[in-house]
C-alpha positions, 0 to 999 in steps of 0.5 A: 500499500506504501508504495501506492501512496506514495506514487499517489503522492508524488503525481501530486505534487507533480502540478505543484509547480504552478505554485511556482509559475512564473514567465517561462524560460529557456537555456542559451545553448543549443537544446540543452536538457535533462535526462533522468539517466544521463548523469587527524594530522597536523594543522591545514595551516600546512596548507598551500595558499598559492596560486600559481598559475600554469602557461595557458594550461586550464585546471576546472576552467582556469590556468589558477587553480592547476598548481593549487591543492585540491583542499585549497579551493571552493568546489561548487558542488549540486545538490540531489544533481540526479534529480530534476524538476524539467519536462522529464518529470512533469517538472517536479516538485521534489526535483533538486536541479533544471539540467544533469549533471554533465550539463553543468560539469560543463557548465563549471560544476566540478561537485555533484552529489546524489541518492544511492538506492537498492531497488530489486538489486540495482543501485538506484539513485532515488529522492528518499525512496523510489516511488517518489522520483528515481533517476535512473540507475548508478551505472546510468548516472556514471557513465555520461559523467566518464564520458565527460571525463575523457572528453574533458582531461584538464578537468578534476570531478568530485561524487558524494553519494548517499548510501542510503542503503548501506550496502558495501563498498563492493557493490559501489565499486562493483558499478564505477568499474561498469562505467569505466569510471573506475579507471580516473579513480584517486586513492587517498594518503591515508584512509582513516583519517583527515588529510590535511594537504592533498594532491594538487591538481596538476598533480590529480591530473598528470596523474589521470586521478580525476576522481575522488569518490566520497560515499557515505556509511562504507566502510573502507575497502583495499578492494576499492581503494578509491572510495573514501567514505565521506566522514572519514575526510569530511564536516557538513554543516546542516540541511534542511533549513527553512529559515535564510537566517538560520544557516551556519558555518556550525559543525552539524555532522559528523557526530564525533567531532565537537566543533567545524573549527576544531575540525578544520584543525584536525584537517577536515574539508569543510562542505557547506550544505546552502539550499533553503527549504519550505514545509508544510504540514511536515514535509520539506521540499526545495524553496524554489521561490527564493531560489535567485535569492540563496543562490546569489552571491551578495555577501550584504544579504542575508540567507545568499550563497555568497554571504555563508560562504565568507561569513564561514571562510573567516570564522573557519579562517579557511575557505570551503570546500565544498559547496551544494546548492539545489538550481545550481544555473540561479545566481549562478552560483559558479561565482559565489565559488570563483570569488572564494577561489579568487578567480572571478572573471579569469575562467575559461571554457565553461559553456553557458547555461540560463541562469533562468529557472524553468516552467511549464510555458502555459497561458496567462489564465490557465497559471492563475487557475492552476495556483489555486486548483495547486495549493488545494492539490499540494495541501491534499498531498502533504496531507496525505504525507503526514497521517503516512509517515508522519515527517516526510522530509526530502533531503 
């Protein structure tokens, strides 16, 4: 009965995109379209702040990044990168991104996060549950990323996979191998704790170990040394923020660490979760209405990406290594990373993607009617979720 309920709820919720309806905008690139299957050591002060250029060769879209350590770069990331709000999902309210993973990579995003579930023996990218929103298999996600990396040999890509069903490293390793992307996997110098100084981008590129793969809820397995348990190396700020004034730089997890400042001193890399959620009757979903402010590079407005990035850099004495956002093209979010990295206006090789929201195309009359109807549908769907599941959250 639960799958049937979830399917019905998902169908109702997909209609609520009308609630956020705005004038239709299209991507400026040629027909870019998302697809659900396309995509304790010493002090951190030892991290080099050098950013010397290496000739005219760009690494991660800038020559200024080539000789910089991996953990001395802010990597802008797409939260729930496989879960799309576009025509392929009927603009599902559960979707977190307008464009797929390879479009994101071509536009300058270098950090991709996704949820992985075991669906009848297959590792599947599902949004909390496969009945709600299924982004396709992990294999189908990794394969085009591998192809993109083949075609872009000077780019270092980071993956963070949420291992929702606590699958083994072997289960993930098998899929990585099948996609071919395992050949790019980087093996860390420490498998049990944080690393103060990671290789430079150029070192990773030269060694052809350009894939940083972090996975939650796994133990290190020497057979798959490139699959790194996330919280051995990374700490995160809180997620599920529903008020723009509540973004902080405080440590939320892992629970074994006491503060973000002590984590930074121990050599952990900081990850900022910067996506704003909205709630109704206990259910949380992406707040698309506030996305232009949330993803803004402005540093003088409460709740913006630029404000939180600058605040954390001051509080930690180090810029964030990772930032995760919803709807990465709006802002655009990568501008904040460029500013923190000191390369704003000094990038090359990125594909231009519209910074506007994607919406369905409707007449003004239909849109007005849709708002009224969708508000009712949302209330019904969300109330169903509360009754059946309690506090149901899309993360």
